[in-house]
C-alpha positions as CSV (number, residue, x, y, z in Angstrom):
1,M,82.4,-80.1,-28.6
2,K,83.2,-83.5,-27.2
3,H,86.4,-82.4,-25.5
4,S,86.8,-80.0,-22.6
5,F,89.4,-77.2,-22.1
6,D,90.3,-75.2,-19.1
7,L,91.0,-71.5,-19.4
8,A,94.8,-72.0,-19.2
9,Q,94.7,-74.5,-22.1
10,L,92.6,-72.1,-24.3
11,E,94.9,-69.2,-23.5
12,E,97.9,-71.2,-24.7
13,I,96.1,-72.2,-27.9
14,V,94.8,-68.7,-28.8
15,S,97.5,-66.5,-27.3
16,P,95.2,-63.5,-26.8
17,E,96.7,-60.0,-26.7
18,Q,94.6,-59.1,-23.7
19,V,92.6,-61.1,-21.1
20,R,89.8,-59.5,-19.2
21,G,88.1,-61.2,-16.3
22,S,88.3,-64.9,-15.4
23,T,86.3,-68.0,-15.0
24,T,86.6,-71.2,-13.0
25,R,84.4,-73.1,-15.4
26,T,85.7,-75.8,-17.8
27,I,84.8,-74.9,-21.4
28,H,82.9,-77.8,-23.0
29,G,80.8,-76.2,-25.7
30,I,80.7,-73.6,-28.5
31,A,77.6,-71.5,-29.1
32,A,76.3,-68.3,-30.6
33,L,76.3,-65.3,-28.3
34,K,72.5,-65.4,-27.8
35,E,72.3,-69.2,-27.2
36,A,75.4,-69.6,-25.1
37,E,75.2,-70.9,-21.6
38,A,77.7,-71.1,-18.7
39,G,80.5,-73.4,-19.8
40,D,80.3,-72.4,-23.4
41,L,82.7,-70.5,-25.6
42,S,81.4,-67.8,-28.0
43,F,82.9,-65.2,-30.2
44,L,82.1,-61.9,-32.0
45,G,82.8,-62.5,-35.6
46,N,80.5,-59.9,-37.1
47,A,80.1,-56.4,-35.8
48,K,76.3,-56.5,-36.1
49,Y,76.2,-58.9,-33.2
50,K,78.1,-56.6,-30.9
51,V,74.8,-55.8,-29.0
52,D,74.6,-59.4,-27.9
53,V,77.9,-59.4,-26.1
54,P,76.8,-57.7,-22.8
55,A,73.9,-60.2,-22.3
56,T,75.7,-63.4,-23.3
57,Q,76.0,-66.2,-20.7
58,A,79.1,-67.7,-22.3
59,S,81.9,-68.3,-19.9
60,L,84.6,-67.3,-22.5
61,V,84.1,-64.8,-25.3
62,L,86.6,-64.1,-28.1
63,L,86.4,-60.4,-29.0
64,P,88.2,-58.0,-31.3
65,L,90.9,-55.7,-29.9
66,D,88.8,-52.6,-30.0
67,Y,86.0,-54.0,-27.8
68,E,85.6,-51.8,-24.8
69,G,83.1,-53.7,-22.5
70,E,83.9,-55.6,-19.4
71,P,83.0,-59.2,-18.6
72,G,80.5,-60.3,-16.0
73,D,81.0,-62.4,-12.9
74,D,82.8,-65.7,-13.6
75,Q,83.3,-64.7,-17.2
76,C,86.4,-64.1,-19.3
77,F,87.1,-62.1,-22.5
78,F,90.0,-62.9,-24.8
79,L,90.8,-60.0,-27.0
80,V,92.4,-61.1,-30.3
81,K,93.1,-59.7,-33.7
82,N,90.5,-61.8,-35.4
83,P,88.0,-63.7,-33.3
84,S,86.9,-65.9,-36.2
85,V,90.5,-67.0,-36.8
86,A,91.0,-67.6,-33.1
87,L,87.9,-69.8,-33.0
88,A,89.2,-71.7,-36.0
89,T,92.4,-72.4,-34.2
90,I,90.5,-73.9,-31.2
91,C,88.3,-75.9,-33.6
92,S,91.5,-77.2,-35.3
93,R,92.7,-78.5,-32.0
94,I,89.4,-80.2,-31.4
95,E,89.4,-81.7,-34.9
96,Q,92.9,-83.2,-34.2
97,R,91.4,-85.0,-31.2
98,L,88.3,-86.2,-33.1
99,W,90.1,-87.5,-36.2
100,P,91.0,-91.1,-35.8
101,T,94.6,-92.0,-35.5
102,P,95.0,-94.9,-38.0
103,H,97.6,-97.5,-37.6
104,A,100.1,-97.8,-40.5
105,G,99.6,-100.7,-42.8
106,I,97.5,-102.2,-45.5
107,H,94.1,-103.7,-44.7
108,A,93.6,-107.3,-45.7
109,S,90.7,-106.5,-48.1
110,A,92.7,-103.9,-50.0
111,V,94.0,-104.7,-53.5
112,V,97.5,-103.3,-54.0
113,S,99.5,-104.1,-57.0
114,K,102.9,-105.6,-56.4
115,D,104.4,-102.8,-58.5
116,A,102.9,-100.1,-56.3
117,E,104.9,-98.3,-53.6
118,V,103.2,-97.7,-50.2
119,H,105.3,-96.0,-47.5
120,D,105.6,-98.0,-44.3
121,S,104.0,-95.2,-42.3
122,A,101.0,-94.9,-44.7
123,T,97.5,-96.5,-44.1
124,V,95.5,-98.2,-46.7
125,G,91.9,-98.9,-45.6
126,P,89.4,-101.6,-46.4
127,L,88.6,-102.3,-50.0
128,C,91.0,-99.7,-51.4
129,V,92.5,-100.4,-54.9
130,I,96.1,-99.2,-55.7
131,E,97.2,-100.0,-59.3
132,A,100.6,-100.7,-60.7
133,G,103.2,-97.9,-60.5
134,A,101.3,-95.8,-58.0
135,K,103.1,-94.3,-55.0
136,I,101.7,-93.5,-51.6
137,G,103.8,-91.1,-49.5
138,P,104.6,-91.2,-45.7
139,G,101.9,-90.6,-43.2
140,T,99.1,-90.6,-45.9
141,H,95.8,-92.2,-45.0
142,L,93.5,-93.8,-47.5
143,Q,90.1,-94.5,-46.0
144,A,87.8,-97.2,-47.3
145,H,87.0,-97.6,-51.0
146,V,89.7,-95.2,-52.2
147,F,91.0,-95.8,-55.8
148,V,94.5,-94.8,-56.9
149,G,95.2,-95.4,-60.6
150,R,98.3,-96.7,-62.3
151,G,101.3,-94.3,-62.0
152,A,99.5,-91.9,-59.7
153,K,101.6,-90.2,-57.0
154,I,100.3,-89.1,-53.6
155,G,102.5,-87.1,-51.3
156,A,103.0,-87.1,-47.6
157,D,100.4,-86.7,-44.9
158,C,97.4,-86.7,-47.3
159,W,93.9,-87.7,-46.2
160,L,91.7,-89.4,-48.8
161,S,88.1,-89.9,-47.7
162,P,85.9,-92.9,-48.7
163,S,85.1,-93.3,-52.4
164,S,87.6,-90.6,-53.6
165,Q,89.6,-91.4,-56.7
166,V,93.0,-90.3,-58.0
167,T,93.1,-91.7,-61.5
168,S,96.1,-92.8,-63.6
169,S,99.2,-90.5,-63.8
170,C,97.7,-87.8,-61.5
171,I,99.7,-86.2,-58.7
172,L,98.8,-85.0,-55.3
173,G,101.3,-82.9,-53.3
174,D,101.7,-83.0,-49.5
175,R,98.9,-82.5,-47.0
176,V,96.1,-82.7,-49.6
177,R,92.7,-83.6,-48.3
178,L,90.0,-85.1,-50.6
179,H,86.5,-85.5,-49.3
180,G,84.1,-88.2,-50.2
181,G,83.4,-88.8,-53.9
182,V,86.1,-86.5,-55.2
183,I,87.5,-87.5,-58.6
184,V,90.9,-86.2,-59.6
185,G,91.5,-87.0,-63.2
186,S,88.1,-87.6,-64.6
187,D,88.1,-87.5,-68.4
188,G,88.0,-84.0,-69.9
189,F,84.9,-83.1,-71.8
190,G,86.0,-83.0,-75.4
191,Y,84.2,-83.9,-78.7
192,E,84.4,-82.9,-82.3
193,L,81.4,-83.1,-84.7
194,V,82.5,-85.5,-87.5
195,E,80.0,-86.4,-90.2
196,G,77.0,-85.6,-88.0
197,R,78.3,-87.5,-84.9
198,H,80.1,-86.4,-81.8
199,A,83.5,-88.0,-81.9
200,K,85.4,-88.3,-78.6
201,V,88.7,-86.4,-78.4
202,P,91.1,-88.4,-76.3
203,Q,92.2,-86.8,-73.0
204,V,95.7,-88.0,-72.4
205,G,97.1,-85.4,-70.0
206,S,97.1,-85.5,-66.2
207,V,96.1,-83.5,-63.1
208,E,98.6,-82.0,-60.7
209,V,97.4,-80.8,-57.2
210,G,99.7,-78.7,-55.1
211,D,100.5,-78.9,-51.4
212,D,97.8,-78.0,-48.7
213,V,94.9,-78.2,-51.1
214,E,91.5,-79.3,-49.8
215,I,88.7,-80.5,-52.2
216,G,85.1,-80.8,-51.1
217,A,82.8,-83.8,-51.6
218,N,81.8,-84.8,-55.1
219,S,84.0,-82.3,-56.8
220,T,85.6,-83.3,-60.1
221,I,88.8,-82.1,-61.7
222,D,89.2,-83.2,-65.3
223,R,92.5,-84.5,-66.7
224,A,94.0,-82.4,-69.5
225,R,93.6,-83.1,-73.1
226,F,97.4,-82.9,-73.2
227,S,99.9,-81.6,-70.6
228,R,98.3,-80.8,-67.1
229,T,95.3,-79.5,-65.3
230,V,96.8,-77.7,-62.3
231,I,95.4,-76.8,-58.8
232,G,97.8,-74.5,-57.0
233,R,99.2,-74.7,-53.5
234,G,96.8,-73.8,-50.7
235,T,93.7,-73.6,-52.8
236,K,90.4,-74.6,-51.2
237,I,87.6,-76.1,-53.2
238,D,84.1,-76.6,-51.9
239,N,81.6,-79.4,-52.7
240,L,80.2,-80.0,-56.2
241,V,82.8,-77.9,-58.1
242,Q,83.6,-78.8,-61.7
243,I,87.0,-77.9,-63.1
244,G,87.5,-78.5,-66.8
245,H,90.5,-79.9,-68.7
246,N,93.7,-77.9,-68.9
247,V,92.5,-75.3,-66.4
248,V,95.2,-73.7,-64.3
249,V,94.1,-72.6,-60.8
250,G,96.6,-70.5,-59.0
251,Q,97.7,-70.5,-55.3
252,H,95.4,-69.8,-52.4
253,C,92.2,-69.5,-54.5
254,I,88.7,-70.1,-53.0
255,L,86.1,-71.9,-55.1
256,C,82.7,-72.2,-53.5
257,A,80.0,-74.8,-54.1
258,Q,78.8,-75.5,-57.6
259,V,81.4,-73.3,-59.3
260,G,82.0,-74.4,-62.9
261,I,85.2,-73.6,-64.8
262,S,85.4,-74.3,-68.5
263,G,88.5,-75.8,-70.2
264,S,91.8,-74.0,-70.7
265,T,91.0,-71.1,-68.4
266,T,93.6,-69.7,-66.0
267,L,92.8,-68.4,-62.5
268,E,95.8,-66.5,-61.1
269,D,96.5,-66.4,-57.3
270,Y,94.0,-65.4,-54.7
271,V,90.9,-65.6,-56.9
272,V,87.6,-66.0,-55.0
273,L,84.5,-67.3,-56.7
274,G,81.2,-67.4,-54.9
275,G,78.6,-70.2,-55.2
276,Q,77.5,-71.2,-58.7
277,V,79.8,-68.9,-60.5
278,G,80.3,-69.9,-64.1
279,V,83.6,-69.2,-65.9
280,G,83.9,-69.5,-69.7
281,G,86.7,-71.2,-71.5
282,H,90.1,-69.9,-72.7
283,I,90.1,-66.7,-70.5
284,T,92.2,-65.5,-67.6
285,L,91.0,-64.2,-64.2
286,A,93.7,-61.9,-62.9
287,K,95.2,-62.1,-59.4
288,G,92.7,-61.2,-56.7
289,T,89.6,-61.3,-58.8
290,Q,86.4,-61.8,-56.8
291,A,83.0,-62.8,-58.1
292,G,79.7,-62.9,-56.2
293,G,77.3,-65.9,-56.4
294,Q,75.9,-66.9,-59.8
295,T,78.2,-64.5,-61.6
296,G,78.8,-65.4,-65.3
297,I,82.3,-64.6,-66.4
298,T,83.1,-64.7,-70.1
299,A,86.1,-62.3,-70.5
300,N,89.5,-61.6,-69.0
301,T,89.4,-59.6,-65.8
302,E,91.6,-57.0,-64.3
303,P,93.7,-57.6,-61.1
304,G,91.6,-57.2,-57.9
305,V,88.3,-56.5,-59.6
306,T,85.0,-57.5,-57.8
307,L,82.3,-58.7,-60.2
308,N,78.6,-59.6,-60.0
309,G,75.8,-60.5,-62.3
310,T,75.5,-62.2,-65.7
311,P,77.2,-61.1,-67.9
312,A,79.8,-60.1,-65.2
313,M,80.3,-56.5,-64.5
314,P,81.8,-54.4,-61.7
315,F,80.0,-55.1,-58.5
316,H,78.8,-51.5,-57.7
317,L,77.6,-51.0,-61.3
318,E,75.6,-54.2,-61.2
319,R,74.0,-53.3,-57.9
320,R,73.0,-49.9,-59.3
321,L,71.4,-51.5,-62.4
322,V,69.4,-53.9,-60.2
323,V,68.0,-50.9,-58.3
324,L,67.2,-49.1,-61.6
325,N,65.6,-52.2,-63.1
326,R,63.1,-52.2,-60.2
327,K,62.1,-48.7,-61.2
328,L,61.4,-49.5,-64.9
329,P,57.6,-50.2,-64.5
330,D,57.1,-46.8,-62.9
331,L,59.3,-45.2,-65.5
332,F,57.3,-46.6,-68.4
333,K,54.1,-45.5,-66.7
334,R,55.4,-42.0,-66.3
335,V,56.5,-41.9,-70.0
336,G,53.1,-43.1,-71.0
337,Q,51.5,-40.3,-69.0
338,L,53.8,-37.8,-70.6
339,E,53.0,-39.1,-74.1
340,T,49.3,-38.7,-73.4
341,L,49.8,-35.2,-72.1
342,I,51.9,-34.2,-75.1
343,E,49.2,-35.5,-77.5
344,A,46.6,-33.5,-75.6
345,I,48.7,-30.3,-75.9
346,K,49.2,-30.9,-79.6
347,K,45.4,-31.2,-80.1
348,T,44.7,-28.1,-78.0
349,S,47.3,-26.1,-80.0
350,A,45.9,-27.2,-83.3
């Protein structure tokens, strides 16, 4: 943490439901309970670390409402509904201080078509390219080397990191954040076998990204073969995620690193996919579906189901099967022993 806060400032940011103890120290760092020193902020985000709270040297600790212990000398406890969320609120304030405050305007090295519309309050950084018919909304910041294709539209207060691309006719809503290397509107992967050769199927649709979406580094969202590929409002996408053509992702979904979604699949709202989950094409993941890392999903799901494994199956069933699989060698050994015993009994009887 490069910025310091006194106790009163942090209390205003977090609004704890209860305060225990006090400290005169300025908070200038964030650390885990075991590593924290005087002047640090720490938190209890997982119950298994509860045993570390009494010994922590942190000057300020964010704790759940049911924590019963008392702080030490020159130490303060903030009791909140969710310590992890409270910490995120503080980190958000830090992030706001750390992010540069760009001055509105277009850098001299940027190439902006005379037919593009850039709002007076927007910032276009060095070596950006904005093609004809594109629109850049108020308060939006394009860092260096951002490409915006012809007819693309970017809403208000967006932040596009270096080397990100919004290709022709694609749309970003308000407050969208693209990290480095993101491509919105890469060509959909479509080919037909014609006379022994793979003939390319033109991808002439677009991509529409809703408000408050964040897309991690080097993720790609393919444009539709026709109509739209859609990313719903509030969805958060990790690094290295691939979303195929004509996919519809609902609102407030979470897609972790290396998720791959095949074309024409629909994710309803609040779907959560762990790292490296693969989703087949032309299926629907119902609202609230959750899948553990490396799950392979090839069929429609029921609302709120939790899946694991490949092929995907209900989480608890998959875990039971993993345990049983480990017992198979011993089971085969026992079956072999029984077969030998039965053969011996048959011979004795004969």
